[in-house]
C-alpha positions as CSV (number, residue, x, y, z in Angstrom):
1,X,-0.8,13.7,-19.3
2,X,-2.6,12.8,-22.5
3,X,-4.7,10.2,-20.8
4,X,-5.6,12.6,-17.9
5,X,-6.6,15.2,-20.5
6,X,-9.0,12.8,-22.3
7,X,-10.5,11.5,-19.0
8,X,-11.2,15.2,-18.1
9,X,-12.6,16.0,-21.5
10,X,-15.0,13.1,-21.3
11,X,-16.1,13.6,-17.7
12,X,-16.6,17.4,-17.6
13,X,-18.4,20.0,-19.6
14,X,-15.5,20.6,-22.0
15,X,-17.0,22.0,-25.2
16,X,-15.0,25.2,-24.9
17,X,-11.7,23.5,-24.1
18,X,-8.9,24.1,-26.7
19,X,-8.1,20.4,-26.3
20,X,-11.2,19.2,-28.1
21,X,-9.5,20.1,-31.4
22,X,-7.3,17.0,-31.0
23,X,-7.9,13.3,-31.2
24,X,-6.2,11.0,-28.7
25,X,-3.6,10.1,-31.2
26,X,-2.9,13.7,-32.2
27,X,-2.7,15.3,-28.8
28,X,0.8,15.8,-27.3
29,X,2.1,17.3,-24.0
30,X,3.0,20.4,-26.0
31,X,-0.7,20.9,-27.0
32,X,-1.7,20.5,-23.4
33,X,1.0,23.1,-22.3
34,X,-0.1,25.6,-25.0
35,X,-3.7,25.3,-23.9
36,X,-2.8,25.7,-20.3
37,X,-0.7,28.8,-21.1
38,X,-3.9,30.3,-22.7
39,X,-5.9,29.6,-19.5
40,X,-7.7,26.5,-20.7
41,X,-9.4,25.0,-17.5
42,X,-9.1,21.4,-18.6
43,X,-5.4,21.8,-19.5
44,X,-4.7,23.5,-16.2
45,X,-6.4,20.7,-14.3
46,X,-4.2,18.2,-16.2
47,X,-1.1,20.0,-14.9
48,X,-2.6,20.0,-11.3
49,X,-3.3,16.3,-11.4
50,X,0.0,15.3,-13.0
51,X,1.9,17.4,-10.5
52,X,0.0,15.8,-7.6
53,X,0.9,12.3,-8.8
54,X,4.5,13.3,-9.5
55,X,4.7,14.8,-6.0
56,X,3.3,11.7,-4.5
57,X,5.9,9.6,-6.3
58,X,8.7,11.9,-5.1
59,X,7.4,11.7,-1.5
60,X,7.8,7.9,-1.7
61,X,11.3,8.4,-3.0
62,X,12.1,10.8,-0.2
63,X,10.8,8.3,2.4
64,X,13.2,5.7,1.1
65,X,16.3,7.7,0.4
66,X,16.1,10.9,2.4
67,X,17.8,13.1,-0.1
68,X,19.2,16.6,0.7
69,X,17.6,18.1,-2.4
70,X,15.5,17.0,-5.4
71,X,16.6,18.0,-8.9
72,X,14.1,17.9,-11.7
73,X,14.9,18.1,-15.4
74,X,13.5,16.9,-18.7
75,X,10.5,17.6,-20.9
76,X,7.7,18.2,-18.3
77,X,9.8,20.6,-16.3
78,X,10.0,23.0,-19.3
79,X,6.4,23.9,-18.4
80,X,7.8,25.8,-15.4
81,X,5.4,26.8,-12.6
82,X,2.5,25.1,-14.4
83,X,4.1,21.8,-13.2
84,X,6.6,22.7,-10.5
85,X,4.0,24.3,-8.2
86,X,1.7,21.2,-8.2
87,X,4.7,18.9,-7.8
88,X,5.8,20.8,-4.7
89,X,2.2,20.8,-3.3
90,X,1.9,17.1,-4.0
91,X,5.2,16.4,-2.3
92,X,4.3,18.4,0.8
93,X,0.9,16.8,1.0
94,X,2.3,13.2,0.9
95,X,5.5,13.5,2.9
96,X,5.5,12.0,6.4
97,X,5.6,14.7,9.1
98,X,9.1,13.9,10.1
99,X,10.3,15.0,6.6
100,X,8.4,18.3,6.8
101,X,10.6,19.4,9.7
102,X,13.6,20.2,7.5
103,X,13.9,22.2,4.3
104,X,13.9,19.9,1.2
105,X,14.6,22.1,-1.8
106,X,13.0,21.1,-5.1
107,X,15.2,22.6,-7.8
108,X,15.1,22.7,-11.6
109,X,18.4,21.5,-13.1
110,X,20.1,23.7,-15.6
111,X,22.0,20.8,-17.2
112,X,21.7,20.1,-20.8
113,X,19.6,17.0,-21.3
114,X,22.3,15.3,-23.2
115,X,24.9,15.8,-20.5
116,X,22.9,14.8,-17.4
117,X,23.3,11.0,-17.8
118,X,27.1,11.1,-18.5
119,X,27.7,13.5,-15.6
120,X,25.7,11.2,-13.3
121,X,27.6,8.1,-14.4
122,X,30.9,9.9,-14.1
123,X,30.1,10.9,-10.6
124,X,29.4,7.3,-9.7
125,X,32.7,6.2,-11.1
126,X,34.6,9.1,-9.4
127,X,33.1,8.2,-6.0
128,X,34.1,4.5,-6.1
């Protein structure tokens, strides 16, 4: 996200962006989120581009594994619709038509980050 933000700051008329207050080393995803929450155009575009790429990667995963649902969790998902909507749009844009014929829910996990890995590995052991 940080690299995308700086590319946009350098390529567009960005004097009024809240992100200009940070150097490359100082800027974090939290700063980008806070700027987007205040309506900063550059920060909002960062979320759009990041979600598009994330959706593209998920489409590739769906093409290989054909899951019944996609569960997202972790840091970026905490941004809510700022990232979820672009992810869903990117996924839909890059899925092959055959995969668009069925409903593929994209859900946000409610698991605690610390429990997700142990539950996943436990499920693998349980199913073997």
